[in-house]
C-alpha positions as CSV (number, residue, x, y, z in Angstrom):
1,M,-88.5,82.9,197.0
2,S,-88.9,83.7,200.6
3,V,-88.9,86.7,202.9
4,L,-87.4,86.0,206.4
5,I,-88.7,88.2,209.2
6,A,-86.2,88.0,212.2
7,G,-88.0,89.1,215.2
8,C,-91.6,88.6,214.2
9,G,-93.5,90.4,217.0
10,D,-96.3,92.8,216.6
11,V,-95.0,95.0,213.8
12,G,-93.2,92.0,212.2
13,T,-96.4,90.0,212.2
14,E,-98.4,92.8,210.5
15,T,-95.6,93.2,207.9
16,G,-95.6,89.4,207.3
17,L,-99.4,89.4,206.8
18,R,-99.1,92.1,204.2
19,L,-96.3,90.3,202.4
20,A,-98.2,87.0,202.4
21,R,-101.3,88.8,201.0
22,A,-99.0,90.1,198.2
23,G,-98.0,86.5,197.3
24,H,-94.7,86.2,199.2
25,H,-93.7,83.2,201.2
26,V,-93.0,84.5,204.6
27,I,-90.9,82.9,207.4
28,G,-91.1,84.4,210.9
29,W,-88.5,83.8,213.5
30,R,-89.6,84.3,217.1
31,R,-89.4,82.7,220.4
32,S,-93.1,81.5,220.4
33,P,-93.8,80.7,216.7
34,G,-97.2,79.2,217.7
35,K,-98.6,82.7,218.2
36,L,-98.0,83.5,214.5
37,P,-101.0,83.3,212.1
38,D,-101.1,80.5,209.5
39,Q,-100.1,82.8,206.7
40,I,-96.6,83.1,208.2
41,E,-94.4,80.0,208.5
42,G,-93.3,80.2,212.1
43,V,-89.9,79.0,213.2
44,A,-88.7,78.9,216.8
45,A,-85.7,81.2,217.2
46,D,-84.0,83.2,219.9
47,L,-82.0,85.8,218.1
48,T,-79.5,85.9,220.9
49,G,-78.7,82.2,220.7
50,E,-78.1,79.5,218.1
51,L,-80.3,80.2,215.0
52,P,-82.1,77.7,212.8
53,P,-81.0,77.2,209.1
54,V,-81.7,79.9,206.7
55,P,-83.6,78.6,203.7
56,G,-81.6,79.1,200.4
57,D,-84.4,80.8,198.7
58,V,-84.5,83.8,201.1
59,H,-84.1,86.9,199.0
60,T,-85.2,89.6,201.5
61,V,-84.5,89.7,205.3
62,I,-86.3,92.1,207.6
63,I,-84.9,92.5,211.0
64,A,-87.4,93.8,213.5
65,V,-86.1,92.8,216.9
66,A,-87.3,94.1,220.3
67,A,-85.5,94.2,223.6
68,T,-86.9,92.1,226.5
69,A,-86.3,94.9,228.9
70,H,-85.5,98.6,229.0
71,S,-82.0,98.4,229.9
72,P,-78.6,98.8,228.1
73,S,-77.8,95.1,228.5
74,A,-81.1,94.0,227.1
75,Y,-81.0,96.5,224.2
76,R,-77.4,95.5,223.3
77,S,-78.3,91.8,223.5
78,A,-81.3,92.3,221.2
79,Y,-80.2,94.9,218.7
80,V,-76.4,94.4,218.5
81,H,-75.8,90.7,219.4
82,G,-79.2,89.6,217.8
83,L,-78.3,91.4,214.5
84,A,-74.8,90.0,214.5
85,N,-76.3,86.4,215.0
86,V,-78.6,86.9,212.1
87,L,-75.7,88.1,209.9
88,D,-73.6,85.1,211.0
89,A,-76.5,82.7,210.2
90,L,-76.7,84.1,206.6
91,E,-72.9,83.6,206.3
92,R,-73.0,80.2,207.8
93,D,-75.6,79.0,205.4
94,A,-74.2,80.9,202.4
95,V,-77.3,82.9,201.8
96,S,-76.8,86.2,200.2
97,P,-80.2,88.1,200.3
98,R,-81.0,90.7,197.7
99,R,-82.0,93.1,200.5
100,I,-81.8,93.6,204.3
101,L,-84.1,96.1,206.0
102,F,-83.3,96.9,209.6
103,V,-86.1,98.5,211.8
104,S,-84.4,101.2,213.9
105,S,-85.7,104.4,215.6
106,T,-85.6,108.1,215.4
107,A,-84.0,108.0,218.9
108,V,-80.6,108.0,217.1
109,Y,-81.1,111.7,216.6
110,G,-81.6,112.6,220.3
111,D,-82.9,115.9,221.3
112,A,-83.0,118.6,218.5
113,G,-84.5,121.3,220.6
114,G,-87.6,121.4,218.5
115,R,-85.7,121.8,215.2
116,A,-86.6,119.8,212.0
117,V,-84.8,116.5,211.5
118,D,-84.4,114.5,208.3
119,E,-82.1,111.9,206.9
120,S,-79.3,114.5,206.4
121,T,-79.4,115.4,210.1
122,P,-76.3,114.2,212.0
123,E,-77.1,111.5,214.6
124,A,-76.7,112.6,218.2
125,P,-78.2,110.1,220.5
126,G,-78.2,111.2,224.2
127,Y,-79.8,108.1,225.6
128,F,-78.6,104.5,225.6
129,T,-81.5,103.4,223.3
130,G,-80.4,105.6,220.5
131,Q,-76.8,104.9,221.0
132,I,-77.2,101.2,220.9
133,L,-79.4,101.4,217.8
134,L,-76.9,103.5,216.1
135,E,-74.2,101.0,217.0
136,A,-76.3,98.2,215.5
137,E,-76.9,100.2,212.3
138,A,-73.1,100.7,211.9
139,L,-72.5,97.1,212.5
140,L,-75.0,96.2,209.7
141,F,-73.6,98.6,207.1
142,R,-70.0,97.7,208.0
143,R,-70.8,93.8,207.6
144,L,-72.5,94.3,204.3
145,A,-70.2,96.8,202.7
146,G,-68.9,95.8,199.3
147,T,-71.5,92.9,199.0
148,A,-74.4,92.8,196.5
149,T,-76.9,93.1,199.3
150,S,-78.8,96.4,199.5
151,V,-79.1,97.6,203.1
152,T,-81.7,100.0,204.5
153,S,-82.4,101.2,208.0
154,L,-85.9,102.5,208.6
155,R,-85.9,104.8,211.7
156,L,-89.4,104.7,213.1
157,G,-91.0,107.2,215.4
158,G,-93.2,106.2,218.4
159,I,-95.5,103.3,217.3
160,Y,-99.1,103.4,218.4
161,G,-102.1,101.4,217.3
162,P,-104.0,98.2,218.5
163,G,-102.6,97.2,221.8
164,R,-100.3,100.3,221.9
165,T,-102.5,102.8,223.7
166,R,-100.2,104.4,226.4
167,L,-101.5,108.0,225.8
168,I,-105.2,106.8,225.7
169,D,-104.7,105.0,228.9
170,Q,-103.1,108.0,230.5
171,I,-106.1,110.2,229.6
172,K,-108.6,107.6,230.9
173,S,-106.8,107.3,234.2
174,G,-106.3,110.8,234.8
175,R,-102.6,110.4,234.8
176,A,-101.9,112.6,231.7
177,V,-100.1,115.9,232.1
178,I,-99.7,118.5,229.4
179,P,-96.1,119.6,229.6
180,D,-95.7,123.3,230.7
181,Q,-92.9,123.5,228.0
182,P,-93.9,122.6,224.5
183,R,-92.5,119.3,223.3
184,H,-92.8,118.1,219.8
185,T,-93.4,114.3,219.3
186,N,-93.2,112.1,216.3
187,R,-95.3,109.0,215.9
188,I,-96.6,106.4,213.3
189,H,-99.5,104.0,213.4
190,R,-98.5,100.4,213.6
191,D,-100.2,99.6,210.3
192,D,-98.3,102.4,208.5
193,A,-95.1,101.2,210.0
194,A,-95.7,97.7,208.6
195,A,-96.7,99.1,205.2
196,A,-93.6,101.2,205.1
197,I,-91.5,98.2,205.8
198,V,-93.2,96.3,203.0
199,H,-92.8,99.2,200.7
200,L,-89.1,99.6,201.2
201,A,-88.5,95.8,201.1
202,T,-90.1,95.3,197.9
203,M,-89.7,98.6,195.9
204,A,-87.6,99.1,192.8
205,P,-85.2,100.6,192.3
206,E,-83.3,99.9,195.4
207,P,-84.1,102.2,198.4
208,D,-81.7,104.6,200.0
209,P,-79.6,103.5,203.1
210,V,-81.8,105.4,205.6
211,Y,-85.4,106.7,205.8
212,L,-87.4,108.2,208.7
213,G,-90.6,106.4,209.3
214,V,-93.0,109.0,210.9
215,D,-96.4,110.4,209.9
216,T,-96.7,113.6,208.0
217,E,-97.4,115.8,211.0
218,P,-95.0,116.2,214.0
219,A,-97.3,117.2,216.8
220,E,-96.9,119.0,220.2
221,L,-97.6,116.5,223.0
222,G,-100.1,118.8,224.7
223,E,-102.0,119.1,221.4
224,V,-102.3,115.3,221.1
225,L,-103.4,114.9,224.8
226,R,-106.2,117.6,224.3
227,F,-107.3,115.9,221.1
228,L,-107.6,112.5,222.9
229,A,-109.4,114.0,225.8
230,N,-112.0,115.6,223.6
231,E,-112.5,112.4,221.5
232,L,-113.0,110.5,224.7
233,G,-115.3,113.0,226.2
234,L,-113.1,113.6,229.3
235,A,-111.6,116.6,231.0
236,E,-108.6,118.2,229.5
237,P,-105.4,117.2,231.4
238,S,-103.9,119.7,233.7
239,T,-100.7,121.4,232.7
240,G,-97.5,120.9,234.9
241,H,-93.9,120.0,234.9
242,V,-93.0,116.8,232.9
243,A,-89.5,115.4,233.1
244,S,-87.7,115.5,229.8
245,A,-88.6,112.6,227.5
246,R,-86.0,110.2,226.2
247,G,-87.1,110.9,222.7
248,G,-86.3,114.6,223.0
249,D,-88.0,117.5,221.3
250,K,-87.7,117.3,217.5
251,R,-89.8,117.5,214.4
252,C,-89.0,114.5,212.2
253,S,-89.8,114.5,208.4
254,S,-90.9,111.7,206.3
255,L,-90.6,113.5,203.0
256,A,-87.9,111.2,201.7
257,L,-90.1,108.2,202.4
258,Q,-93.1,109.8,200.7
259,A,-90.8,110.7,197.7
260,T,-90.5,106.9,197.0
261,G,-94.3,106.7,196.4
262,F,-95.3,105.7,199.9
263,R,-98.6,107.0,201.2
264,F,-99.9,106.9,204.8
265,T,-103.2,105.4,205.8
266,Y,-103.0,107.6,208.8
267,P,-101.1,110.8,207.9
268,S,-101.6,112.3,211.3
269,Y,-102.3,111.3,214.9
270,R,-106.0,112.4,214.4
271,E,-106.9,109.8,211.7
272,G,-104.7,107.2,213.5
273,Y,-106.0,107.5,217.1
274,R,-109.6,107.9,215.8
275,A,-109.1,104.4,214.2
276,V,-107.6,103.1,217.6
277,L,-110.6,104.5,219.5
278,A,-113.0,102.9,216.9
279,G,-111.3,99.5,217.5
280,T,-110.0,99.3,213.9
281,G,-107.1,96.9,213.4
282,T,-105.9,93.7,214.9
283,R,-103.9,93.3,218.1
284,H,-101.1,90.7,217.5
285,A,-99.9,88.6,220.3
């Protein structure tokens, strides 16, 4: 039995390695399969074009696509058209997986004005990223409605980790600014994101349709920046006006994910960023 990862980039690769270590045969679809480690069977595939055959023994599909640019057209091409192509390929080859997991984003909730957000919170995306991801989720659930395939969307917060060091780079370069208006942020270490995907893709009984994938501690951005400056032994960033972030101001909860038995290796930004600064983890191409 095989697991197909459609869109096997950084998070998908880490997910595939963990599944392979657990004894699964993992197939990774990506444009440059030669970059995948030997533990993953790499297959050349552009999710926006004609897709290769789907092996008949695929029992789980993980869709972890990424847009090639930060624009509405690139996002729709990757998340909506790419997802539709994967579903069309499954139908074309008469493959009915037991489970499909779609990697989405907390951007579907928009700006909650600092309020708490969980799976029961109505989606209200205010920016094209969340709007298109919500459109993709709706497509997935609509296409699989009434079938025997279990469908789950994992809405991840901001991913950081090896090779994902935007805030660290801002501190080092002196470009970081602490917002003069408090802004809550939500994040998850790349390794915990991959572990959560594996957990939901393999758990029994079937997972719920939606989970939030964020660590256990929503954090005010200024608090995170001060922490990083202290860890790096650099001056605390100055405070000033910062344009509203696309992710908005909200405090996302992962209690539902934790209730399934999932446990974080990096339950807060402190443990996670200390691991990044120590060089722990692997940067995938």
